[in-house]
N, C-alpha and C positions, 0 to 999 in steps of 0.2 A: 644519381644512381643509387647513393644511400641511402635518399628518401623512399626510392620505388623497392628498396629491397625490405626498409621497416614497412612499408604499406600494404607488402605482399600478405602477409600472414591477416590482417584484416580483411583485406578482399576475399580471400580464401574462406572466410568464418560465413560470408553470407553465399559463398557459392555451393556450399557442402549440404545433401539432401536433408529435408527435413526427418525429424525423428519420427519415427514409427507411428506413435501416437500423438502425434502433435494436431493431427487433421482428422484422425480415425478415433471413431468414438467404440466405447467398450461394448463387449456382445450381450453385459449383463445390464437392463434399464436401470436397476437399482442401483448397480454401483457408478454409473454414467452420470444418476443423478447427482449422487452423493459427490462424485469427482467435479461436475458442472457446478454445483452450490459452493463450493469450495474455491476454485476458480475465479468466480465471481468476486470472490472478498480479497482476492491477491491483484497485487498492481504489478501492470507490465514496466521493468526496469528502463526500458528502452520509450516506451510511446510516455510513461509517468503521467496520464492521463486519463487510459484504459486499464480495466480489468484483464490479465491473461487471456480469458475466455473472450476478449472481444477483436485482442488485438493481432496484428497478422505479421509482426516482428519475429524475425528468428529467435530470438531470447524468450520472447513468450511461449512460441510451439515447443521450446524445450523444456520449459517450464509445465506446458500442458502434459506432455510425454511424462515427467516426473511424475505428475498429480497421479494420472491414469495408470501408471504403472504401479504407484504405490498403493493405489486403492484396490487396484486388481489382485495384488498381492496380500490384500486382507487388513493394510494399514490404517488406523484410524484419522481420520481428516483431521483432527487438533494437532494430531502428533507429526504430519505433514506439514503445517500451517508451524509449527515451532521449529521443524528441521529448516525450512523456509527462511524463516525469522533468522535463524542463527548462522545461516548461509550469506544472506544478502541485507540482513539488518531489519530492524523495527519498521523501517518506509515502505515495505515490500507488502505488509499488509494494510488494507483498508479497515480494519478493525486495531487501533494502537490498544496497547496495554499501559497501565500505569507502572511503572517501574523507577528505582531509583534515578535515571538519567531522565526521564519523560515527565516527573511530574509538574514542574516548572510549567511545562507548557498546557497542562490543564490546570494548575492552580493560577495562571497569569492572568486571562479573560477576569475570575472572579476579584481578584485584587484590584484589578484596574477598574472594574465596575463598582466597585467598594469605594475607591478614591474618587471616583467621578460624583458617586453620590455626596459623600461628605463637600466636595467644594461646590457643588450646586446648592447642597443645603445651607454651605454657610453665604454662600453668593446672594441667593434669592433669602434666605433668611433675614440677611443685612439689609436688603432693599424693601422687604416686607416692615420692619422694624421701623427704618427711616422714613417709608410711607407713612404709617400710624402717626408720627408725631406732626409729621405737616397739615 
């Protein structure tokens, strides 16, 4: 009984009607293109592998509604992206920014390649040197 009571709000979220601009395009083609361009660069938080433009998840529909509503109000797409990143975190954007928290993610591959190069040079340099003596 308690589990059913706790699950009821979760089930209710999926039964709500979609937000008005979740599936309806803006009347102005230029604003709709701007909204579409932005939506293609934002990740669906439910699907995780689709943009909000491609996803049918209710969460993606709500995000599309927010993007279209703000674009229609004249807000800059980058300001909308910044608002969504502030609200949902860096992961929502397919265009990650280098920040104090994310720089190790960008630096790690370079460090690993340099380390692998040093190891390979020592390993193959040593083999080449012993090969010349025999």
